[in-house]
MARDOTOR-251712 format. One record per residue (C-alpha): residue number from 1; z, x, y; residue in one letter. Coordinates in Angstrom, 3 decimals. Last residue first. Example, Ala and Ser with C-alpha at 12.3 -4.5 7.8 and 13.67 -1.06 7.14 Angstrom:
<2; <7.140; 13.670; -1.060>; "S"> <1; <7.800; 12.300; -4.500>; "A"> 
***
This chain:
<429; <0.760; -9.830; -9.902>; "X"> <428; <2.697; -7.099; -11.499>; "X"> <427; <5.343; -7.513; -9.392>; "X"> <426; <5.916; -11.376; -9.909>; "X"> <425; <6.004; -10.535; -13.718>; "X"> <424; <8.771; -8.183; -12.400>; "X"> <423; <10.675; -10.809; -10.692>; "X"> <422; <10.308; -13.434; -13.141>; "X"> <421; <12.203; -10.581; -15.755>; "X"> <420; <14.831; -10.261; -13.092>; "X"> <419; <15.379; -14.277; -12.773>; "X"> <418; <16.549; -14.729; -16.534>; "X"> <417; <16.819; -18.391; -15.781>; "X"> <416; <13.511; -19.516; -17.760>; "X"> <415; <13.758; -17.165; -20.324>; "X"> <414; <10.988; -14.611; -20.824>; "X"> <413; <9.282; -14.568; -24.113>; "X"> <412; <5.524; -15.350; -23.191>; "X"> <411; <6.364; -18.761; -25.256>; "X"> <410; <9.263; -18.782; -22.978>; "X"> <409; <7.279; -18.879; -19.533>; "X"> <408; <4.829; -21.477; -20.845>; "X"> <407; <7.544; -23.507; -21.858>; "X"> <406; <9.402; -23.574; -18.300>; "X"> <405; <5.959; -23.658; -16.964>; "X"> <404; <5.855; -26.794; -18.817>; "X"> <403; <9.381; -28.415; -17.740>; "X"> <402; <8.472; -27.407; -14.111>; "X"> <401; <5.323; -29.305; -14.188>; "X"> <400; <6.893; -32.661; -15.238>; "X"> <399; <9.878; -32.593; -12.485>; "X"> <398; <7.441; -31.287; -9.762>; "X"> <397; <4.939; -34.262; -10.577>; "X"> <396; <8.019; -37.102; -10.553>; "X"> <395; <9.070; -35.300; -7.165>; "X"> <394; <5.679; -35.650; -5.577>; "X"> <393; <4.957; -38.857; -7.163>; "X"> <392; <8.117; -40.118; -5.039>; "X"> <391; <7.226; -38.341; -2.268>; "X"> <390; <4.114; -39.893; -1.590>; "X"> <389; <6.281; -43.474; -2.729>; "X"> <388; <7.923; -43.288; 0.613>; "X"> <387; <5.605; -41.849; 2.890>; "X"> <386; <4.404; -45.861; 3.580>; "X"> <385; <7.517; -46.212; 5.025>; "X"> <384; <6.293; -45.695; 8.138>; "X"> <383; <4.153; -48.359; 8.565>; "X"> <382; <7.176; -50.178; 8.490>; "X"> <381; <8.734; -49.338; 11.525>; "X"> <380; <6.066; -48.395; 13.189>; "X"> <379; <4.760; -51.823; 13.704>; "X"> <378; <8.157; -53.157; 14.363>; "X"> <377; <8.584; -50.337; 17.373>; "X"> <376; <5.148; -51.110; 18.055>; "X"> <375; <2.123; -49.302; 18.845>; "X"> <374; <-0.672; -51.792; 17.839>; "X"> <373; <-0.347; -55.918; 17.100>; "X"> <372; <0.896; -55.737; 13.022>; "X"> <371; <-2.261; -55.597; 11.241>; "X"> <370; <-3.676; -52.321; 13.383>; "X"> <369; <-0.451; -50.338; 12.767>; "X"> <368; <-0.550; -50.930; 9.083>; "X"> <367; <-4.120; -49.626; 9.220>; "X"> <366; <-3.063; -46.584; 11.536>; "X"> <365; <-0.221; -45.741; 9.095>; "X"> <364; <-2.544; -46.076; 5.778>; "X"> <363; <-4.805; -43.838; 7.333>; "X"> <362; <-2.084; -40.802; 8.343>; "X"> <361; <-0.289; -41.859; 4.945>; "X"> <360; <-4.037; -40.976; 2.788>; "X"> <359; <-4.529; -38.203; 4.967>; "X"> <358; <-1.483; -36.446; 4.452>; "X"> <357; <-1.137; -36.779; 0.762>; "X"> <356; <-4.236; -35.556; 0.309>; "X"> <355; <-2.902; -32.601; 2.665>; "X"> <354; <0.039; -31.844; 0.967>; "X"> <353; <-1.573; -31.376; -2.083>; "X"> <352; <-4.921; -29.774; -1.447>; "X"> <351; <-3.358; -27.008; -0.427>; "X"> <350; <-2.172; -25.713; -4.204>; "X"> <349; <-5.919; -26.384; -5.016>; "X"> <348; <-6.916; -23.602; -2.563>; "X"> <347; <-4.055; -21.355; -3.314>; "X"> <346; <-5.473; -21.290; -6.877>; "X"> <345; <-9.177; -20.886; -5.826>; "X"> <344; <-7.632; -17.960; -3.845>; "X"> <343; <-5.737; -16.382; -6.684>; "X"> <342; <-8.149; -16.089; -9.330>; "X"> <341; <-8.961; -12.627; -9.229>; "X"> <340; <-5.088; -11.932; -8.527>; "X"> <339; <-4.039; -13.702; -11.649>; "X"> <338; <-2.281; -16.606; -11.727>; "X"> <337; <1.451; -17.733; -12.555>; "X"> <336; <3.546; -16.051; -9.451>; "X"> <335; <0.589; -16.419; -6.696>; "X"> <334; <0.191; -20.260; -7.520>; "X"> <333; <4.195; -20.708; -7.599>; "X"> <332; <4.121; -18.208; -3.864>; "X"> <331; <1.770; -20.626; -2.890>; "X"> <330; <3.991; -23.925; -3.394>; "X"> <329; <7.261; -22.297; -1.890>; "X"> <328; <5.222; -22.206; 1.354>; "X"> <327; <5.484; -25.809; 1.132>; "X"> <326; <9.305; -25.581; 2.203>; "X"> <325; <8.252; -23.729; 5.254>; "X"> <324; <6.713; -26.704; 6.275>; "X"> <323; <9.114; -28.946; 4.794>; "X"> <322; <11.858; -27.735; 7.159>; "X"> <321; <10.290; -29.573; 9.723>; "X"> <320; <11.282; -32.835; 8.328>; "X"> <319; <15.042; -31.948; 8.999>; "X"> <318; <14.728; -30.627; 12.340>; "X"> <317; <12.407; -33.099; 13.813>; "X"> <316; <14.982; -36.180; 12.273>; "X"> <315; <18.296; -34.428; 13.805>; "X"> <314; <16.155; -34.383; 16.976>; "X"> <313; <15.533; -37.869; 16.660>; "X"> <312; <19.329; -38.356; 15.780>; "X"> <311; <20.184; -37.104; 18.864>; "X"> <310; <17.898; -38.804; 20.760>; "X"> <309; <19.635; -41.861; 19.932>; "X"> <308; <17.153; -44.287; 17.738>; "X"> <307; <15.528; -47.149; 19.219>; "X"> <306; <16.189; -50.493; 17.326>; "X"> <305; <16.989; -52.130; 14.203>; "X"> <304; <18.211; -48.522; 12.429>; "X"> <303; <16.880; -48.604; 8.850>; "X"> <302; <13.754; -46.507; 9.880>; "X"> <301; <15.857; -43.833; 11.195>; "X"> <300; <18.437; -43.629; 8.402>; "X"> <299; <15.356; -43.800; 5.180>; "X"> <298; <13.560; -41.384; 7.660>; "X"> <297; <16.081; -38.766; 7.059>; "X"> <296; <16.394; -39.680; 3.179>; "X"> <295; <13.127; -39.189; 2.436>; "X"> <294; <13.138; -35.560; 4.343>; "X"> <293; <16.645; -34.755; 2.822>; "X"> <292; <15.140; -35.842; -0.484>; "X"> <291; <11.779; -33.671; -0.659>; "X"> <290; <13.525; -30.449; 0.809>; "X"> <289; <16.060; -30.485; -1.942>; "X"> <288; <13.060; -30.627; -4.445>; "X"> <287; <11.603; -27.923; -2.815>; "X"> <286; <14.688; -25.362; -3.309>; "X"> <285; <14.999; -26.662; -6.936>; "X"> <284; <11.772; -26.128; -7.508>; "X"> <283; <12.195; -22.311; -6.192>; "X"> <282; <15.327; -21.700; -8.132>; "X"> <281; <13.680; -19.286; -10.582>; "X"> <280; <12.471; -17.086; -7.930>; "X"> <279; <15.775; -16.523; -6.736>; "X"> <278; <16.246; -13.743; -4.097>; "X"> <277; <12.304; -13.808; -2.621>; "X"> <276; <12.387; -17.579; -2.461>; "X"> <275; <15.930; -17.248; -1.096>; "X"> <274; <14.948; -15.027; 1.705>; "X"> <273; <11.299; -17.117; 2.520>; "X"> <272; <13.093; -20.083; 2.370>; "X"> <271; <16.251; -18.788; 5.228>; "X"> <270; <13.289; -17.460; 6.973>; "X"> <269; <11.717; -20.439; 6.967>; "X"> <268; <14.642; -22.446; 8.352>; "X"> <267; <14.596; -20.406; 11.482>; "X"> <266; <10.642; -20.965; 11.969>; "X"> <265; <10.917; -24.189; 11.069>; "X"> <264; <14.118; -25.593; 13.584>; "X"> <263; <12.209; -23.529; 16.538>; "X"> <262; <8.225; -25.439; 15.900>; "X"> <261; <9.949; -28.627; 15.343>; "X"> <260; <12.152; -28.145; 18.637>; "X"> <259; <8.422; -27.583; 20.334>; "X"> <258; <7.214; -30.660; 18.985>; "X"> <257; <10.637; -32.572; 20.184>; "X"> <256; <9.856; -30.896; 23.607>; "X"> <255; <6.418; -32.411; 23.444>; "X"> <254; <8.242; -35.764; 23.218>; "X"> <253; <10.941; -35.090; 25.880>; "X"> <252; <7.399; -34.103; 27.809>; "X"> <251; <5.765; -37.445; 26.997>; "X"> <250; <8.695; -39.804; 27.943>; "X"> <249; <10.976; -40.774; 25.226>; "X"> <248; <11.212; -44.990; 24.298>; "X"> <247; <11.045; -45.240; 20.662>; "X"> <246; <8.306; -47.165; 19.565>; "X"> <245; <5.793; -46.120; 22.767>; "X"> <244; <6.894; -42.534; 23.070>; "X"> <243; <8.101; -40.859; 19.865>; "X"> <242; <5.746; -42.861; 17.633>; "X"> <241; <2.696; -42.103; 19.703>; "X"> <240; <4.241; -38.693; 20.051>; "X"> <239; <4.675; -38.012; 16.060>; "X"> <238; <1.557; -40.261; 14.836>; "X"> <237; <-1.318; -37.354; 14.979>; "X"> <236; <-0.994; -33.807; 13.806>; "X"> <235; <2.442; -33.524; 14.347>; "X"> <234; <4.105; -36.312; 12.726>; "X"> <233; <1.893; -36.245; 9.762>; "X"> <232; <1.831; -32.829; 9.215>; "X"> <231; <5.827; -33.218; 9.455>; "X"> <230; <5.563; -35.899; 6.454>; "X"> <229; <2.850; -34.289; 4.649>; "X"> <228; <4.578; -30.655; 3.604>; "X"> <227; <7.459; -30.977; 1.268>; "X"> <226; <6.052; -33.512; -1.163>; "X"> <225; <2.710; -32.395; -1.331>; "X"> <224; <3.300; -28.658; -1.436>; "X"> <223; <5.651; -28.653; -4.469>; "X"> <222; <3.468; -31.317; -6.137>; "X"> <221; <0.678; -28.505; -6.144>; "X"> <220; <2.627; -25.148; -7.034>; "X"> <219; <3.775; -27.066; -9.620>; "X"> <218; <-0.040; -27.680; -10.907>; "X"> <217; <-0.950; -23.965; -10.158>; "X"> <216; <1.991; -23.131; -12.770>; "X"> <215; <1.059; -25.569; -15.361>; "X"> <214; <-2.157; -23.327; -15.892>; "X"> <213; <-4.583; -26.106; -16.165>; "X"> <212; <-6.157; -26.380; -12.539>; "X"> <211; <-6.361; -22.618; -12.641>; "X"> <210; <-8.594; -22.759; -15.995>; "X"> <209; <-10.812; -25.489; -14.642>; "X"> <208; <-11.869; -23.526; -11.521>; "X"> <207; <-12.376; -20.178; -14.077>; "X"> <206; <-15.087; -22.725; -15.750>; "X"> <205; <-16.301; -23.893; -12.311>; "X"> <204; <-16.929; -20.711; -11.457>; "X"> <203; <-18.163; -19.468; -14.918>; "X"> <202; <-20.927; -22.429; -14.695>; "X"> <201; <-22.078; -21.924; -11.344>; "X"> <200; <-22.814; -18.019; -12.274>; "X"> <199; <-20.696; -15.250; -11.537>; "X"> <198; <-21.697; -11.933; -9.344>; "X"> <197; <-19.730; -9.403; -9.965>; "X"> <196; <-16.802; -8.586; -7.336>; "X"> <195; <-18.038; -5.514; -4.781>; "X"> <194; <-16.398; -2.501; -5.320>; "X"> <193; <-13.617; -1.382; -3.078>; "X"> <192; <-13.612; 1.932; -1.189>; "X"> <191; <-14.407; 0.870; 2.651>; "X"> <190; <-11.604; -2.101; 0.978>; "X"> <189; <-9.098; 0.344; 0.151>; "X"> <188; <-6.448; -0.709; 2.515>; "X"> <187; <-7.120; -4.589; 1.717>; "X"> <186; <-9.617; -7.212; 3.024>; "X"> <185; <-9.906; -5.311; 6.679>; "X"> <184; <-9.308; -6.959; 10.177>; "X"> <183; <-9.586; -4.961; 13.309>; "X"> <182; <-13.088; -5.260; 15.576>; "X"> <181; <-14.476; -8.916; 13.687>; "X"> <180; <-10.717; -10.323; 13.713>; "X"> <179; <-10.042; -9.449; 17.288>; "X"> <178; <-13.660; -11.039; 18.188>; "X"> <177; <-13.072; -14.305; 15.934>; "X"> <176; <-9.557; -14.525; 17.628>; "X"> <175; <-11.049; -14.334; 21.019>; "X"> <174; <-13.989; -17.514; 20.305>; "X"> <173; <-10.937; -18.989; 19.249>; "X"> <172; <-8.906; -19.042; 22.245>; "X"> <171; <-12.090; -19.651; 24.261>; "X"> <170; <-12.222; -23.199; 22.506>; "X"> <169; <-8.959; -24.348; 23.276>; "X"> <168; <-9.304; -23.244; 26.936>; "X"> <167; <-12.575; -25.473; 26.491>; "X"> <166; <-10.231; -28.279; 24.994>; "X"> <165; <-7.640; -28.571; 27.884>; "X"> <164; <-10.556; -28.088; 30.154>; "X"> <163; <-12.767; -30.981; 29.248>; "X"> <162; <-9.568; -33.229; 28.619>; "X"> <161; <-8.308; -32.780; 32.172>; "X"> <160; <-7.480; -30.331; 34.919>; "X"> <159; <-3.830; -31.644; 34.926>; "X"> <158; <-2.535; -33.864; 32.259>; "X"> <157; <-4.910; -32.186; 29.632>; "X"> <156; <-3.548; -28.643; 31.200>; "X"> <155; <-0.358; -29.545; 30.981>; "X"> <154; <-0.495; -30.730; 27.015>; "X"> <153; <-2.795; -27.694; 25.995>; "X"> <152; <0.335; -25.141; 28.035>; "X"> <151; <3.149; -27.937; 26.063>; "X"> <150; <2.321; -29.550; 22.546>; "X"> <149; <-0.682; -27.889; 21.878>; "X"> <148; <0.151; -24.153; 22.245>; "X"> <147; <3.865; -25.072; 20.316>; "X"> <146; <1.857; -26.630; 17.530>; "X"> <145; <0.048; -23.440; 17.656>; "X"> <144; <3.256; -21.176; 17.347>; "X"> <143; <2.936; -23.171; 13.877>; "X"> <142; <0.977; -19.966; 12.824>; "X"> <141; <4.549; -17.952; 13.006>; "X"> <140; <5.901; -20.101; 10.523>; "X"> <139; <3.268; -20.273; 7.894>; "X"> <138; <2.835; -16.296; 8.125>; "X"> <137; <6.141; -15.347; 8.195>; "X"> <136; <6.701; -17.442; 5.038>; "X"> <135; <4.322; -15.516; 3.587>; "X"> <134; <6.349; -12.209; 5.016>; "X"> <133; <9.350; -13.170; 3.179>; "X"> <132; <7.899; -13.808; -0.247>; "X"> <131; <5.376; -10.648; 0.292>; "X"> <130; <8.297; -8.162; 0.782>; "X"> <129; <8.971; -7.117; -2.516>; "X"> <128; <5.404; -7.171; -3.922>; "X"> <127; <4.668; -4.521; -1.442>; "X"> <126; <2.207; -5.883; 1.525>; "X"> <125; <-1.358; -4.859; 2.412>; "X"> <124; <-3.392; -7.073; -0.586>; "X"> <123; <-0.550; -9.036; -1.082>; "X"> <122; <-0.241; -10.210; 2.547>; "X"> <121; <-4.259; -10.855; 3.374>; "X"> <120; <-4.320; -13.522; 0.910>; "X"> <119; <-2.556; -15.324; 3.072>; "X"> <118; <-4.925; -15.170; 6.142>; "X"> <117; <-7.710; -16.420; 3.729>; "X"> <116; <-5.717; -19.367; 2.656>; "X"> <115; <-4.899; -19.923; 5.965>; "X"> <114; <-8.625; -19.977; 7.706>; "X"> <113; <-11.212; -21.391; 5.641>; "X"> <112; <-9.643; -25.101; 5.729>; "X"> <111; <-8.982; -24.615; 9.295>; "X"> <110; <-13.012; -24.251; 10.134>; "X"> <109; <-14.446; -27.372; 7.697>; "X"> <108; <-11.419; -29.360; 9.514>; "X"> <107; <-12.206; -28.735; 12.714>; "X"> <106; <-15.676; -29.466; 11.577>; "X"> <105; <-14.709; -33.165; 10.793>; "X"> <104; <-13.157; -32.998; 14.198>; "X"> <103; <-16.570; -32.441; 15.816>; "X"> <102; <-18.248; -34.994; 13.860>; "X"> <101; <-15.685; -37.702; 14.836>; "X"> <100; <-16.281; -36.233; 18.619>; "X"> <99; <-20.548; -36.936; 18.345>; "X"> <98; <-19.583; -40.540; 16.846>; "X"> <97; <-17.660; -41.397; 19.758>; "X"> <96; <-20.092; -39.743; 22.515>; "X"> <95; <-17.849; -38.737; 25.604>; "X"> <94; <-18.821; -35.068; 24.569>; "X"> <93; <-17.725; -31.831; 26.754>; "X"> <92; <-14.649; -30.928; 25.123>; "X"> <91; <-15.180; -32.480; 21.786>; "X"> <90; <-18.629; -30.119; 21.395>; "X"> <89; <-16.111; -27.263; 22.808>; "X"> <88; <-13.780; -28.147; 20.521>; "X"> <87; <-16.041; -27.860; 17.668>; "X"> <86; <-17.821; -24.525; 18.639>; "X"> <85; <-14.198; -23.069; 18.574>; "X"> <84; <-13.560; -24.129; 15.164>; "X"> <83; <-16.689; -22.789; 13.636>; "X"> <82; <-16.251; -19.632; 14.943>; "X"> <81; <-12.502; -19.445; 13.842>; "X"> <80; <-13.074; -20.397; 10.304>; "X"> <79; <-16.362; -18.061; 10.266>; "X"> <78; <-14.225; -14.890; 11.190>; "X"> <77; <-11.475; -16.009; 8.867>; "X"> <76; <-13.873; -16.264; 5.775>; "X"> <75; <-15.256; -13.274; 6.901>; "X"> <74; <-12.369; -11.005; 6.779>; "X"> <73; <-10.181; -12.654; 4.113>; "X"> <72; <-12.895; -11.876; 1.261>; "X"> <71; <-16.017; -12.444; -0.168>; "X"> <70; <-15.803; -13.863; -3.770>; "X"> <69; <-11.985; -14.522; -4.176>; "X"> <68; <-12.302; -16.099; -0.782>; "X"> <67; <-15.528; -18.342; -1.199>; "X"> <66; <-14.008; -19.338; -4.784>; "X"> <65; <-11.021; -20.800; -2.290>; "X"> <64; <-12.708; -22.098; 0.124>; "X"> <63; <-15.028; -24.016; -1.853>; "X"> <62; <-11.565; -25.612; -3.968>; "X"> <61; <-10.046; -26.115; -0.134>; "X"> <60; <-12.978; -27.681; 1.474>; "X"> <59; <-12.371; -31.341; -0.204>; "X"> <58; <-8.615; -31.357; 1.964>; "X"> <57; <-9.907; -30.035; 4.667>; "X"> <56; <-13.223; -32.095; 4.988>; "X"> <55; <-10.829; -35.234; 4.131>; "X"> <54; <-8.287; -33.912; 6.685>; "X"> <53; <-10.793; -33.792; 9.529>; "X"> <52; <-11.979; -37.666; 8.222>; "X"> <51; <-8.775; -39.179; 8.376>; "X"> <50; <-8.131; -37.254; 11.964>; "X"> <49; <-10.427; -38.858; 13.875>; "X"> <48; <-10.007; -42.258; 11.381>; "X"> <47; <-6.524; -42.322; 12.889>; "X"> <46; <-8.367; -43.414; 16.328>; "X"> <45; <-10.420; -46.019; 14.665>; "X"> <44; <-7.178; -47.177; 12.711>; "X"> <43; <-5.305; -47.334; 16.137>; "X"> <42; <-7.963; -49.202; 17.929>; "X"> <41; <-10.751; -46.546; 20.176>; "X"> <40; <-11.942; -46.818; 23.459>; "X"> <39; <-13.300; -43.763; 23.658>; "X"> <38; <-11.709; -42.079; 26.272>; "X"> <37; <-8.351; -44.298; 26.175>; "X"> <36; <-8.234; -43.805; 22.812>; "X"> <35; <-8.509; -39.962; 23.038>; "X"> <34; <-6.085; -39.806; 25.846>; "X"> <33; <-3.245; -41.597; 23.385>; "X"> <32; <-4.419; -39.168; 20.475>; "X"> <31; <-4.215; -35.832; 23.055>; "X"> <30; <-0.576; -34.884; 21.515>; "X"> <29; <-2.100; -35.542; 18.417>; "X"> <28; <-5.704; -33.751; 18.752>; "X"> <27; <-4.215; -30.667; 19.677>; "X"> <26; <-2.894; -30.291; 15.937>; "X"> <25; <-5.332; -28.578; 14.179>; "X"> <24; <-6.642; -26.710; 17.014>; "X"> <23; <-3.686; -25.419; 17.802>; "X"> <22; <-3.014; -24.393; 14.339>; "X"> <21; <-6.393; -22.838; 14.366>; "X"> <20; <-5.187; -20.680; 17.550>; "X"> <19; <-2.061; -19.561; 15.783>; "X"> <18; <-3.801; -19.000; 12.053>; "X"> <17; <-6.064; -16.260; 14.124>; "X"> <16; <-2.994; -14.985; 15.398>; "X"> <15; <-1.776; -14.430; 11.796>; "X"> <14; <-4.636; -13.126; 11.041>; "X"> <13; <-4.705; -10.418; 14.006>; "X"> <12; <-0.979; -9.476; 13.180>; "X"> <11; <-1.728; -8.985; 9.717>; "X"> <10; <-4.390; -6.560; 10.224>; "X"> <9; <-1.972; -5.019; 13.042>; "X"> <8; <1.049; -5.185; 11.211>; "X"> <7; <-0.574; -3.083; 8.226>; "X"> <6; <-3.135; -0.535; 10.322>; "X"> <5; <0.508; 0.503; 11.927>; "X"> <4; <0.941; 2.594; 9.104>; "X"> <3; <2.431; 1.571; 5.669>; "X"> <2; <-0.898; 0.902; 3.452>; "X"> <1; <0.191; -0.435; 0.015>; "X"> 
***
């Protein structure tokens, strides 16, 4: 492994590209009500912007993973930055609803190429013992893009306006593109590493099926599904409308809560990363605890007959924000139970879990709000209940696939509670 400044430069530029990608992903969430006015759309049509974006993002995960295994992180991150910047400048200039929807779809394409590609850099450049904590830091620092959308982007949106705000986001994307092309390499030995052997379509499909058959991959999938979707739905579209229309907060207070979300994710992510590395055989218990705490907090808030006190909303945001770093455990599980050659494909499969759940919940909330008359307290109270079936599915999936994963370990002579042997397995990846 490289030990000099190059390690941190490569990783830092990758993280910057991911930060900008998260800005692109979440900008429409804080601009939701402005978009409703600009394009004259109902709640269900407004949700279609983000639903299509997430559908494209989820659909691209396996192709993106296969491409990542083939062409490496540098090209993937650069392509993602270019696609998202182009989409954002299109959104900045258009007043056509179909063009705007198409632009958000391309944001989903670029977004799909970015995170797993940045995450792939970590085991290439860092020693195995640092991989869990650096992976967590990668995901957490990326969420600074949500701060950019909640504060400076929102200021630009409310000040100079829609075109300037989205144009500025596009400019940051182009800066990320230049930095990636200039400074990022796939691995320390990138100049001497041989190109991968070409594979046929049949071999590629067989490899995808083999990765999915590994119970550790499916364990990562359900872990990601149940931890990530609630905070994603909140940050991506429905958080600000819920806080302002249903809970009666000002736009600035709602934006401040999104900033609290990022701070909570960063603080909890460091703890989650340390626990993941120290207790690898307890990762599924940590995932289950995060899911259950998320569900309990929403149950408390939604059971109230009127708007919740501010302190309770802050607590809600803090608790569901832990789901962000919690979802990274899914990638760590995929890394544990898949060889390096298939890691991009496995991580793409894991990433589908949370975003598939997110798009279903985002769409269902929009439909229910339409049916109940718009952005009302009662409408949101009913609509947000659609989260609970997802937690039931995810918890069930984790329990079942965990049992199968432990059987695989036992077949390989590794006792489920022998953490040293699991650490040795991780180091060999």
